[in-house]
Z-matrix of the N, CA and C atoms (Angstrom, degrees):
N
C 1 1.472
C 2 1.518 1 110.67
N 3 1.335 2 115.77 1 -41.89
C 4 1.455 3 120.88 2 -179.74
C 5 1.532 4 110.84 3 -66.37
N 6 1.337 5 116.39 4 -38.87
C 7 1.473 6 120.80 5 179.80
C 8 1.525 7 110.19 6 -65.10
N 9 1.308 8 117.75 7 -44.03
C 10 1.461 9 122.49 8 179.20
C 11 1.529 10 110.57 9 -61.21
N 12 1.303 11 117.01 10 -41.87
C 13 1.467 12 122.05 11 -179.97
C 14 1.535 13 110.52 12 -63.91
N 15 1.334 14 115.72 13 -41.76
C 16 1.469 15 120.15 14 179.80
C 17 1.527 16 111.20 15 -63.98
N 18 1.340 17 117.44 16 -41.37
C 19 1.459 18 121.35 17 179.41
C 20 1.534 19 111.18 18 -62.44
N 21 1.314 20 115.83 19 -40.73
C 22 1.462 21 120.09 20 179.52
C 23 1.523 22 110.59 21 -62.05
N 24 1.322 23 116.50 22 -43.16
C 25 1.447 24 120.43 23 178.68
C 26 1.530 25 111.27 24 -62.99
N 27 1.332 26 116.08 25 -41.89
C 28 1.462 27 120.51 26 -179.19
C 29 1.525 28 111.44 27 -61.54
N 30 1.326 29 116.88 28 -43.35
C 31 1.458 30 121.20 29 -179.73
C 32 1.529 31 110.15 30 -62.25
N 33 1.344 32 116.00 31 -45.57
C 34 1.455 33 119.60 32 179.75
C 35 1.529 34 110.99 33 -63.20
N 36 1.346 35 116.11 34 -40.94
C 37 1.455 36 119.86 35 -179.41
C 38 1.527 37 110.80 36 -64.15
N 39 1.333 38 117.17 37 -42.35
C 40 1.456 39 120.95 38 -179.98
C 41 1.533 40 111.48 39 -65.71
N 42 1.334 41 115.38 40 -39.83
C 43 1.459 42 118.54 41 178.56
C 44 1.523 43 111.02 42 -62.43
N 45 1.313 44 117.12 43 -42.40
C 46 1.452 45 120.96 44 -178.90
C 47 1.524 46 110.85 45 -68.53
N 48 1.349 47 116.63 46 -36.97
C 49 1.461 48 119.77 47 177.77
C 50 1.526 49 110.22 48 -63.27
N 51 1.332 50 115.55 49 -44.48
C 52 1.466 51 120.11 50 179.89
C 53 1.523 52 110.34 51 -62.79
N 54 1.327 53 116.11 52 -42.18
C 55 1.463 54 120.26 53 179.07
C 56 1.522 55 110.85 54 -65.21
N 57 1.322 56 116.56 55 -42.08
C 58 1.456 57 121.27 56 -179.34
C 59 1.509 58 112.52 57 -63.33
N 60 1.326 59 117.20 58 -37.10
C 61 1.464 60 120.47 59 -179.92
C 62 1.523 61 110.73 60 -62.02
N 63 1.319 62 116.70 61 -41.77
C 64 1.455 63 120.15 62 179.66
C 65 1.520 64 111.76 63 -66.00
N 66 1.341 65 116.16 64 -34.43
C 67 1.454 66 120.24 65 -178.11
C 68 1.525 67 112.09 66 -74.42
N 69 1.350 68 117.84 67 -23.85
C 70 1.453 69 120.88 68 -179.05
C 71 1.526 70 112.02 69 -72.33
N 72 1.324 71 117.15 70 -25.14
C 73 1.453 72 119.92 71 -178.14
C 74 1.527 73 109.91 72 -68.02
N 75 1.317 74 115.71 73 121.01
C 76 1.460 75 120.61 74 176.74
C 77 1.519 76 108.46 75 -135.45
N 78 1.315 77 115.74 76 148.18
C 79 1.463 78 120.31 77 179.40
C 80 1.526 79 109.43 78 -131.80
N 81 1.317 80 116.03 79 -174.49
C 82 1.469 81 120.93 80 -176.58
C 83 1.523 82 112.80 81 -65.72
N 84 1.324 83 117.02 82 -20.00
C 85 1.467 84 120.57 83 -177.22
C 86 1.527 85 111.41 84 -79.20
N 87 1.332 86 117.48 85 -30.04
C 88 1.466 87 120.64 86 -173.24
C 89 1.526 88 112.92 87 -54.95
N 90 1.330 89 117.17 88 -51.52
C 91 1.461 90 120.27 89 -178.00
C 92 1.523 91 110.98 90 -62.40
N 93 1.338 92 116.04 91 -45.48
C 94 1.474 93 120.14 92 -178.44
C 95 1.521 94 111.47 93 -61.26
N 96 1.340 95 116.05 94 -41.59
C 97 1.469 96 120.17 95 -178.53
C 98 1.517 97 110.88 96 -63.80
N 99 1.323 98 116.94 97 -44.89
C 100 1.471 99 121.01 98 178.96
C 101 1.526 100 109.71 99 -62.29
N 102 1.323 101 116.08 100 -43.05
C 103 1.461 102 120.81 101 -179.16
C 104 1.529 103 111.66 102 -62.96
N 105 1.336 104 116.07 103 -47.66
C 106 1.466 105 120.29 104 -177.15
C 107 1.528 106 111.38 105 -67.06
N 108 1.343 107 116.33 106 -47.12
C 109 1.471 108 118.94 107 -176.03
C 110 1.527 109 112.09 108 -70.21
N 111 1.327 110 117.93 109 -21.05
C 112 1.469 111 119.18 110 176.65
C 113 1.527 112 110.61 111 -72.89
N 114 1.334 113 117.68 112 -23.81
C 115 1.468 114 121.77 113 178.24
C 116 1.526 115 112.08 114 -94.91
N 117 1.335 116 115.82 115 -27.40
C 118 1.463 117 120.21 116 -178.01
C 119 1.530 118 109.48 117 -126.90
N 120 1.316 119 117.14 118 89.03
C 121 1.472 120 120.35 119 -177.45
C 122 1.526 121 113.56 120 -64.64
N 123 1.343 122 117.40 121 -14.46
C 124 1.469 123 120.32 122 178.52
C 125 1.529 124 111.24 123 -70.60
N 126 1.322 125 116.87 124 -19.68
C 127 1.465 126 120.98 125 -177.91
C 128 1.523 127 109.47 126 -81.30
N 129 1.318 128 115.22 127 130.91
C 130 1.470 129 121.46 128 175.82
C 131 1.528 130 107.42 129 -80.45
N 132 1.338 131 117.39 130 118.71
C 133 1.465 132 119.40 131 -174.46
C 134 1.526 133 112.81 132 -65.39
N 135 1.331 134 117.81 133 -29.69
C 136 1.466 135 119.70 134 178.09
C 137 1.528 136 111.03 135 -71.42
N 138 1.329 137 116.66 136 -41.55
C 139 1.466 138 120.75 137 177.50
C 140 1.532 139 109.60 138 -65.95
N 141 1.334 140 115.95 139 -44.64
C 142 1.464 141 120.04 140 179.12
C 143 1.527 142 110.67 141 -60.80
N 144 1.323 143 116.21 142 -42.89
C 145 1.460 144 119.71 143 179.10
C 146 1.518 145 112.06 144 -62.58
N 147 1.326 146 117.05 145 -44.78
C 148 1.465 147 120.84 146 -178.56
C 149 1.518 148 111.54 147 -65.51
N 150 1.333 149 116.96 148 -47.02
C 151 1.466 150 118.99 149 -177.99
C 152 1.527 151 111.30 150 -67.47
N 153 1.317 152 117.70 151 -37.01
C 154 1.463 153 120.82 152 178.76
C 155 1.525 154 110.91 153 -67.05
N 156 1.321 155 116.42 154 -38.48
C 157 1.473 156 119.23 155 179.26
C 158 1.530 157 111.44 156 -69.82
N 159 1.339 158 116.75 157 -40.01
C 160 1.466 159 119.77 158 176.29
C 161 1.525 160 109.82 159 -59.71
N 162 1.337 161 116.48 160 -43.42
C 163 1.464 162 120.66 161 179.83
C 164 1.526 163 111.27 162 -64.91
N 165 1.338 164 117.21 163 -42.40
C 166 1.470 165 120.90 164 -178.38
C 167 1.530 166 110.96 165 -66.66
N 168 1.333 167 116.33 166 -40.96
C 169 1.466 168 120.14 167 177.78
C 170 1.522 169 109.91 168 -65.97
N 171 1.346 170 116.21 169 -40.02
C 172 1.462 171 120.32 170 177.62
C 173 1.523 172 111.87 171 -60.11
N 174 1.336 173 117.27 172 -41.95
C 175 1.466 174 121.18 173 177.97
C 176 1.526 175 110.97 174 -63.52
N 177 1.324 176 115.68 175 -42.30
C 178 1.474 177 119.83 176 178.87
C 179 1.527 178 110.37 177 -61.00
N 180 1.323 179 116.71 178 -46.59
C 181 1.463 180 120.61 179 -179.14
C 182 1.526 181 111.33 180 -66.94
N 183 1.331 182 117.43 181 -35.57
C 184 1.467 183 120.79 182 177.45
C 185 1.522 184 111.16 183 -64.54
N 186 1.340 185 116.49 184 -41.89
C 187 1.469 186 119.82 185 177.70
C 188 1.525 187 110.52 186 -63.65
N 189 1.318 188 116.02 187 -40.13
C 190 1.464 189 120.42 188 178.50
C 191 1.520 190 110.38 189 -62.18
N 192 1.347 191 116.18 190 -43.38
C 193 1.460 192 120.78 191 179.58
C 194 1.527 193 110.95 192 -65.43
N 195 1.336 194 116.98 193 -41.48
C 196 1.470 195 120.85 194 177.13
C 197 1.527 196 110.50 195 -57.11
N 198 1.332 197 115.83 196 -43.99
C 199 1.464 198 120.24 197 179.89
C 200 1.524 199 111.34 198 -63.16
N 201 1.328 200 116.56 199 -42.39
C 202 1.466 201 120.66 200 -179.72
C 203 1.518 202 110.98 201 -62.63
N 204 1.326 203 116.52 202 -48.67
C 205 1.461 204 120.87 203 -179.06
C 206 1.531 205 110.45 204 -58.95
N 207 1.332 206 115.82 205 -44.87
C 208 1.466 207 120.00 206 179.95
C 209 1.526 208 111.50 207 -64.56
N 210 1.333 209 116.88 208 -38.85
C 211 1.470 210 120.85 209 -179.79
C 212 1.528 211 111.99 210 -59.76
N 213 1.325 212 116.71 211 -27.94
C 214 1.466 213 120.71 212 -178.21
C 215 1.529 214 112.77 213 -103.10
N 216 1.336 215 115.79 214 15.51
C 217 1.454 216 120.75 215 174.95
C 218 1.511 217 114.24 216 65.60
N 219 1.331 218 116.46 217 31.94
C 220 1.460 219 121.46 218 -178.60
C 221 1.521 220 109.94 219 -120.82
N 222 1.331 221 116.11 220 162.42
C 223 1.455 222 119.77 221 165.52
C 224 1.532 223 107.23 222 -108.13
N 225 1.316 224 116.64 223 176.18
C 226 1.473 225 119.96 224 -175.48
C 227 1.524 226 111.80 225 -59.09
N 228 1.322 227 116.82 226 -43.69
C 229 1.459 228 120.61 227 -178.11
C 230 1.514 229 112.39 228 -64.07
N 231 1.327 230 116.88 229 -40.75
C 232 1.467 231 120.79 230 178.99
C 233 1.527 232 111.05 231 -66.88
N 234 1.330 233 115.62 232 -40.19
C 235 1.469 234 120.30 233 176.86
C 236 1.527 235 110.01 234 -59.15
N 237 1.323 236 116.32 235 -47.59
C 238 1.468 237 120.65 236 -178.63
C 239 1.526 238 111.47 237 -62.38
N 240 1.327 239 117.13 238 -40.22
C 241 1.457 240 119.55 239 -179.75
C 242 1.528 241 111.00 240 -66.57
N 243 1.324 242 116.81 241 -45.90
C 244 1.469 243 119.82 242 178.76
C 245 1.533 244 110.67 243 -61.37
N 246 1.323 245 116.02 244 -38.65
C 247 1.467 246 120.05 245 179.76
C 248 1.524 247 111.10 246 -65.09
N 249 1.339 248 117.29 247 -42.16
C 250 1.470 249 120.43 248 178.74
C 251 1.531 250 110.54 249 -63.79
N 252 1.320 251 117.00 250 -44.22
C 253 1.468 252 119.96 251 179.78
C 254 1.525 253 110.96 252 -64.30
N 255 1.326 254 116.22 253 -32.68
C 256 1.461 255 120.20 254 -178.52
C 257 1.518 256 112.91 255 -75.90
N 258 1.338 257 116.80 256 -30.83
C 259 1.465 258 119.75 257 -171.05
C 260 1.529 259 115.08 258 -109.99
N 261 1.333 260 119.17 259 -25.73
C 262 1.463 261 120.56 260 -171.94
C 263 1.524 262 114.57 261 -85.86
N 264 1.334 263 118.16 262 -19.83
C 265 1.465 264 120.09 263 -176.70
C 266 1.522 265 109.52 264 -137.37
N 267 1.331 266 115.65 265 137.11
C 268 1.464 267 119.99 266 -177.76
C 269 1.521 268 111.76 267 -62.40
N 270 1.334 269 116.98 268 -32.88
C 271 1.469 270 120.00 269 -178.81
C 272 1.527 271 112.48 270 -94.17
N 273 1.335 272 116.80 271 8.60
C 274 1.469 273 122.53 272 178.76
C 275 1.523 274 112.33 273 58.37
N 276 1.321 275 116.11 274 35.63
C 277 1.467 276 122.54 275 177.79
C 278 1.518 277 109.71 276 -128.61
N 279 1.319 278 115.03 277 141.95
C 280 1.460 279 120.75 278 173.29
C 281 1.513 280 108.12 279 -147.48
N 282 1.332 281 116.04 280 154.73
C 283 1.462 282 118.78 281 176.30
C 284 1.524 283 108.83 282 -71.82
N 285 1.320 284 115.39 283 151.14
C 286 1.463 285 120.15 284 178.03
C 287 1.529 286 110.37 285 -60.55
N 288 1.342 287 116.84 286 -36.02
C 289 1.456 288 120.76 287 179.03
C 290 1.517 289 112.63 288 -64.04
N 291 1.341 290 116.26 289 -44.23
C 292 1.466 291 119.84 290 178.64
C 293 1.524 292 111.01 291 -64.35
N 294 1.321 293 116.27 292 -41.26
C 295 1.464 294 120.07 293 178.95
C 296 1.522 295 111.42 294 -62.80
N 297 1.327 296 116.29 295 -42.23
C 298 1.466 297 118.87 296 -178.73
C 299 1.526 298 111.36 297 -64.87
N 300 1.340 299 117.26 298 -34.25
C 301 1.474 300 120.49 299 176.63
C 302 1.523 301 110.92 300 -67.61
N 303 1.326 302 116.23 301 -47.53
C 304 1.465 303 120.73 302 -178.70
C 305 1.521 304 111.23 303 -61.33
N 306 1.337 305 115.79 304 -40.85
C 307 1.461 306 120.55 305 -176.28
C 308 1.530 307 112.75 306 -91.42
N 309 1.346 308 116.63 307 0.17
C 310 1.472 309 122.30 308 179.58
C 311 1.521 310 111.75 309 55.23
N 312 1.344 311 115.58 310 50.89
C 313 1.461 312 121.84 311 179.79
C 314 1.524 313 110.25 312 -114.99
N 315 1.316 314 116.04 313 145.08
C 316 1.461 315 120.13 314 172.45
C 317 1.520 316 108.27 315 -71.19
N 318 1.326 317 116.39 316 164.36
C 319 1.464 318 119.29 317 -179.12
C 320 1.527 319 110.82 318 -63.23
N 321 1.335 320 117.45 319 -35.46
C 322 1.461 321 120.96 320 178.40
C 323 1.521 322 112.20 321 -66.04
N 324 1.335 323 115.74 322 -44.88
C 325 1.465 324 120.00 323 178.94
C 326 1.529 325 110.71 324 -65.52
N 327 1.333 326 116.32 325 -37.99
C 328 1.461 327 120.44 326 178.12
C 329 1.529 328 110.62 327 -63.78
N 330 1.325 329 117.11 328 -44.03
C 331 1.465 330 120.76 329 179.01
C 332 1.521 331 110.89 330 -60.00
N 333 1.327 332 117.45 331 -44.31
C 334 1.471 333 121.08 332 178.89
C 335 1.525 334 111.79 333 -61.90
N 336 1.328 335 115.91 334 -42.61
C 337 1.468 336 119.49 335 -179.85
C 338 1.523 337 110.70 336 -66.61
N 339 1.321 338 116.55 337 -43.63
C 340 1.462 339 120.07 338 179.38
C 341 1.530 340 111.16 339 -62.66
N 342 1.325 341 116.56 340 -40.35
C 343 1.467 342 120.24 341 178.46
C 344 1.527 343 110.76 342 -59.18
N 345 1.330 344 116.60 343 -48.03
C 346 1.471 345 121.21 344 -179.92
C 347 1.520 346 111.66 345 -61.11
N 348 1.326 347 115.72 346 -46.08
C 349 1.461 348 120.31 347 -174.98
C 350 1.528 349 111.45 348 -72.11
N 351 1.329 350 116.37 349 -31.55
C 352 1.458 351 119.01 350 177.46
C 353 1.536 352 110.13 351 -70.33
N 354 1.334 353 116.67 352 -39.84
C 355 1.472 354 119.65 353 176.64
C 356 1.524 355 110.96 354 -62.36
N 357 1.347 356 116.21 355 -33.14
C 358 1.469 357 120.50 356 179.58
C 359 1.526 358 112.30 357 -79.57
N 360 1.327 359 117.16 358 -5.30
C 361 1.458 360 120.78 359 178.19
C 362 1.518 361 114.91 360 78.59
N 363 1.344 362 116.64 361 17.60
C 364 1.459 363 120.91 362 -177.55
C 365 1.524 364 112.54 363 -89.50
N 366 1.333 365 116.51 364 -29.18
C 367 1.469 366 121.88 365 177.93
C 368 1.524 367 108.69 366 -137.85
N 369 1.328 368 115.52 367 165.90
C 370 1.467 369 119.96 368 170.38
C 371 1.519 370 107.72 369 -139.20
N 372 1.319 371 115.90 370 151.52
C 373 1.461 372 121.04 371 176.26
C 374 1.529 373 107.77 372 -100.07
N 375 1.335 374 114.97 373 129.07
C 376 1.461 375 120.78 374 -177.94
C 377 1.524 376 109.02 375 -129.77
N 378 1.340 377 117.74 376 153.81
C 379 1.474 378 119.82 377 178.41
C 380 1.528 379 111.11 378 -63.02
N 381 1.313 380 115.56 379 144.16
C 382 1.455 381 121.34 380 176.25
C 383 1.527 382 108.43 381 -83.22
N 384 1.345 383 118.86 382 116.55
C 385 1.465 384 120.32 383 -177.97
C 386 1.530 385 113.30 384 -64.14
N 387 1.330 386 117.73 385 -18.42
C 388 1.469 387 120.97 386 -179.75
C 389 1.515 388 112.87 387 -92.46
N 390 1.340 389 116.09 388 -10.53
C 391 1.461 390 120.45 389 -176.97
C 392 1.525 391 108.31 390 -149.22
N 393 1.324 392 116.96 391 110.30
C 394 1.466 393 120.48 392 -174.50
C 395 1.527 394 112.88 393 -61.45
N 396 1.328 395 116.31 394 -26.16
C 397 1.463 396 119.59 395 179.36
C 398 1.526 397 112.14 396 -90.84
N 399 1.315 398 116.09 397 -10.90
C 400 1.463 399 120.33 398 -175.28
C 401 1.521 400 113.27 399 -85.80
N 402 1.324 401 114.40 400 158.53
C 403 1.468 402 121.86 401 178.34
C 404 1.523 403 108.55 402 -127.96
N 405 1.307 404 115.73 403 135.75
C 406 1.457 405 121.40 404 174.23
C 407 1.522 406 109.73 405 -104.58
N 408 1.316 407 115.19 406 144.38
C 409 1.460 408 120.85 407 175.00
C 410 1.521 409 106.30 408 -100.59
N 411 1.326 410 115.53 409 124.49
C 412 1.467 411 121.21 410 -174.47
C 413 1.527 412 109.82 411 -118.10
N 414 1.301 413 115.89 412 135.99
C 415 1.456 414 122.33 413 176.45
C 416 1.531 415 108.99 414 -74.86
N 417 1.325 416 117.57 415 127.70
C 418 1.464 417 120.31 416 177.67
C 419 1.533 418 109.15 417 -82.65
N 420 1.306 419 116.03 418 170.78
C 421 1.468 420 119.97 419 177.52
C 422 1.527 421 109.75 420 -62.85
N 423 1.344 422 116.06 421 -40.69
C 424 1.469 423 119.67 422 178.14
C 425 1.526 424 110.82 423 -63.15
N 426 1.335 425 116.83 424 -40.46
C 427 1.463 426 120.87 425 177.84
C 428 1.516 427 111.75 426 -64.60
N 429 1.332 428 116.52 427 -40.46
C 430 1.473 429 121.37 428 179.35
C 431 1.534 430 110.16 429 -64.43
N 432 1.318 431 116.52 430 -43.67
C 433 1.466 432 119.86 431 178.87
C 434 1.524 433 111.07 432 -63.41
N 435 1.334 434 116.35 433 -40.03
C 436 1.469 435 120.65 434 -178.64
C 437 1.522 436 111.24 435 -65.51
N 438 1.332 437 117.47 436 -47.96
C 439 1.465 438 119.28 437 -177.00
C 440 1.528 439 111.02 438 -71.11
N 441 1.324 440 117.61 439 -36.57
C 442 1.466 441 119.87 440 177.58
C 443 1.527 442 110.74 441 -59.97
N 444 1.327 443 116.27 442 -46.08
C 445 1.467 444 120.18 443 -178.85
C 446 1.524 445 111.17 444 -65.70
N 447 1.330 446 116.85 445 -41.40
C 448 1.467 447 120.84 446 -179.21
C 449 1.529 448 111.40 447 -65.23
N 450 1.333 449 116.44 448 -42.36
C 451 1.467 450 120.38 449 -178.86
C 452 1.532 451 110.69 450 -65.13
N 453 1.327 452 116.59 451 -44.04
C 454 1.470 453 120.29 452 -179.85
C 455 1.529 454 110.43 453 -64.75
N 456 1.324 455 116.52 454 -42.00
C 457 1.465 456 120.92 455 178.44
C 458 1.520 457 110.69 456 -61.06
N 459 1.332 458 117.28 457 -47.06
C 460 1.462 459 120.92 458 179.98
C 461 1.521 460 111.44 459 -65.41
N 462 1.323 461 117.31 460 -39.16
C 463 1.470 462 120.23 461 178.76
C 464 1.523 463 110.67 462 -61.30
N 465 1.323 464 116.93 463 -40.28
C 466 1.466 465 121.35 464 178.62
C 467 1.522 466 110.63 465 -63.36
N 468 1.338 467 116.69 466 -42.20
C 469 1.464 468 120.37 467 178.56
C 470 1.527 469 111.41 468 -64.14
N 471 1.331 470 117.00 469 -38.70
C 472 1.463 471 120.15 470 -179.64
C 473 1.528 472 111.10 471 -69.00
N 474 1.326 473 116.05 472 -38.39
C 475 1.467 474 119.50 473 176.02
C 476 1.519 475 109.93 474 -61.74
N 477 1.332 476 116.78 475 -43.81
C 478 1.464 477 121.02 476 177.76
C 479 1.529 478 111.29 477 -61.53
N 480 1.327 479 116.68 478 -39.14
C 481 1.468 480 120.93 479 -178.14
C 482 1.524 481 112.24 480 -62.90
N 483 1.329 482 116.76 481 -31.75
C 484 1.471 483 120.58 482 -178.32
C 485 1.535 484 112.38 483 -107.46
N 486 1.319 485 116.40 484 17.36
C 487 1.468 486 120.34 485 -176.40
C 488 1.529 487 112.98 486 -69.43
N 489 1.335 488 118.02 487 -13.67
C 490 1.470 489 120.54 488 177.08
C 491 1.526 490 111.50 489 -68.33
N 492 1.342 491 117.42 490 -17.40
C 493 1.463 492 121.80 491 -178.01
C 494 1.525 493 111.18 492 -97.35
N 495 1.310 494 115.58 493 144.10
C 496 1.467 495 120.51 494 172.42
C 497 1.525 496 108.03 495 -76.18
N 498 1.329 497 116.30 496 168.17
C 499 1.470 498 120.35 497 178.60
C 500 1.527 499 110.61 498 -58.84
N 501 1.330 500 116.20 499 -39.83
C 502 1.468 501 120.28 500 179.86
C 503 1.531 502 111.12 501 -66.74
N 504 1.336 503 116.54 502 -42.23
C 505 1.462 504 120.29 503 178.92
C 506 1.532 505 110.82 504 -64.89
N 507 1.317 506 116.13 505 -37.90
C 508 1.464 507 120.12 506 179.59
C 509 1.534 508 110.83 507 -65.28
N 510 1.337 509 116.09 508 -39.74
C 511 1.462 510 120.15 509 176.30
C 512 1.527 511 110.83 510 -62.42
N 513 1.324 512 115.95 511 -43.99
C 514 1.472 513 120.70 512 178.90
C 515 1.523 514 110.74 513 -63.43
N 516 1.324 515 116.48 514 -43.53
C 517 1.464 516 120.29 515 178.74
C 518 1.523 517 110.74 516 -59.12
N 519 1.322 518 117.27 517 -44.79
C 520 1.467 519 120.77 518 178.38
C 521 1.518 520 111.83 519 -61.31
N 522 1.326 521 116.87 520 -40.93
C 523 1.466 522 120.40 521 179.60
C 524 1.528 523 110.73 522 -63.23
N 525 1.327 524 116.78 523 -42.72
C 526 1.460 525 120.76 524 -178.62
C 527 1.532 526 111.36 525 -68.95
N 528 1.324 527 116.51 526 -44.67
C 529 1.466 528 119.83 527 179.17
C 530 1.527 529 111.29 528 -65.78
N 531 1.327 530 116.34 529 -37.59
C 532 1.469 531 119.84 530 178.04
C 533 1.534 532 109.78 531 -62.64
N 534 1.311 533 116.75 532 -40.71
C 535 1.466 534 120.97 533 -179.91
C 536 1.533 535 110.55 534 -61.06
N 537 1.332 536 116.64 535 -43.24
C 538 1.463 537 120.69 536 178.63
C 539 1.528 538 110.14 537 -66.49
N 540 1.335 539 116.95 538 -45.34
C 541 1.462 540 120.47 539 -176.16
C 542 1.528 541 111.92 540 -66.46
N 543 1.336 542 117.23 541 -39.81
C 544 1.469 543 120.32 542 176.36
C 545 1.522 544 110.15 543 -59.70
N 546 1.330 545 115.85 544 -41.15
C 547 1.463 546 119.80 545 178.77
C 548 1.529 547 110.98 546 -63.94
N 549 1.332 548 116.94 547 -42.95
C 550 1.466 549 120.67 548 -179.17
C 551 1.519 550 112.22 549 -69.95
N 552 1.334 551 116.72 550 -31.16
C 553 1.466 552 120.52 551 -177.64
C 554 1.523 553 113.60 552 -89.62
N 555 1.326 554 116.94 553 -1.84
C 556 1.456 555 119.27 554 -177.97
C 557 1.523 556 109.99 555 -68.90
N 558 1.355 557 117.87 556 147.64
C 559 1.474 558 121.25 557 -178.90
C 560 1.519 559 112.97 558 -56.46
N 561 1.320 560 117.02 559 -35.84
C 562 1.464 561 119.83 560 -178.26
C 563 1.518 562 110.83 561 -61.71
N 564 1.344 563 116.57 562 -39.55
C 565 1.462 564 120.26 563 179.15
C 566 1.518 565 109.96 564 -72.58
N 567 1.355 566 116.24 565 -43.28
C 568 1.465 567 120.46 566 -177.57
C 569 1.525 568 111.85 567 -63.04
N 570 1.346 569 116.81 568 -33.36
C 571 1.455 570 121.13 569 -177.84
C 572 1.519 571 113.72 570 -87.93
N 573 1.330 572 116.18 571 -3.09
C 574 1.444 573 120.07 572 -177.96
C 575 1.527 574 110.91 573 -65.28
N 576 1.337 575 118.15 574 141.97
C 577 1.468 576 120.07 575 177.40
C 578 1.531 577 112.49 576 -62.80
N 579 1.343 578 115.99 577 -18.05
C 580 1.468 579 120.15 578 -179.17
C 581 1.528 580 111.23 579 -93.26
N 582 1.335 581 118.20 580 -1.72
C 583 1.469 582 120.71 581 -178.78
C 584 1.521 583 109.45 582 -65.10
N 585 1.352 584 113.92 583 146.93
C 586 1.474 585 119.18 584 179.53
C 587 1.501 586 110.93 585 -63.65
N 588 1.338 587 117.76 586 144.05
C 589 1.459 588 122.05 587 178.90
C 590 1.519 589 108.99 588 -109.96
């Protein structure tokens, strides 16, 4: 009887310890959420907490990405172009027209970017063998080395940023975020009169 009683106490104590540990975790959003929801009862504190945390994490990751791009002497547009050339074609070549569509650049902006990157030795423009008037943009060896190093560096920083989560928690987080994003990206939401413009 005494042994059974002791086991019951131990289970309750462990449950409370586990619960208490979760409650001790506080971040910069907690105070703001309590403050805002105390003035505006219409705001759901759980929704406010989730959206504020997503925004704060997004800002942190954006700053990390800015640092990475700067460390490799690139701007965001140059990084994106090198990444497309590295990943979209086996021979690391694409037409200037295709690149401008993917990157949503005007022909003038594309020409300026290509000029800068070619002077830096990151890309070269070569004739298109399938079209005598066409030009292909080709990733140079220096460009490939630069983007490879930048991508690996950024990936390491992102892994570190989410290292507080276990593999299982990370999978769950992805499933939950995907569910929200699919809902936001659905045509019904996009076509709604209340959708953001």
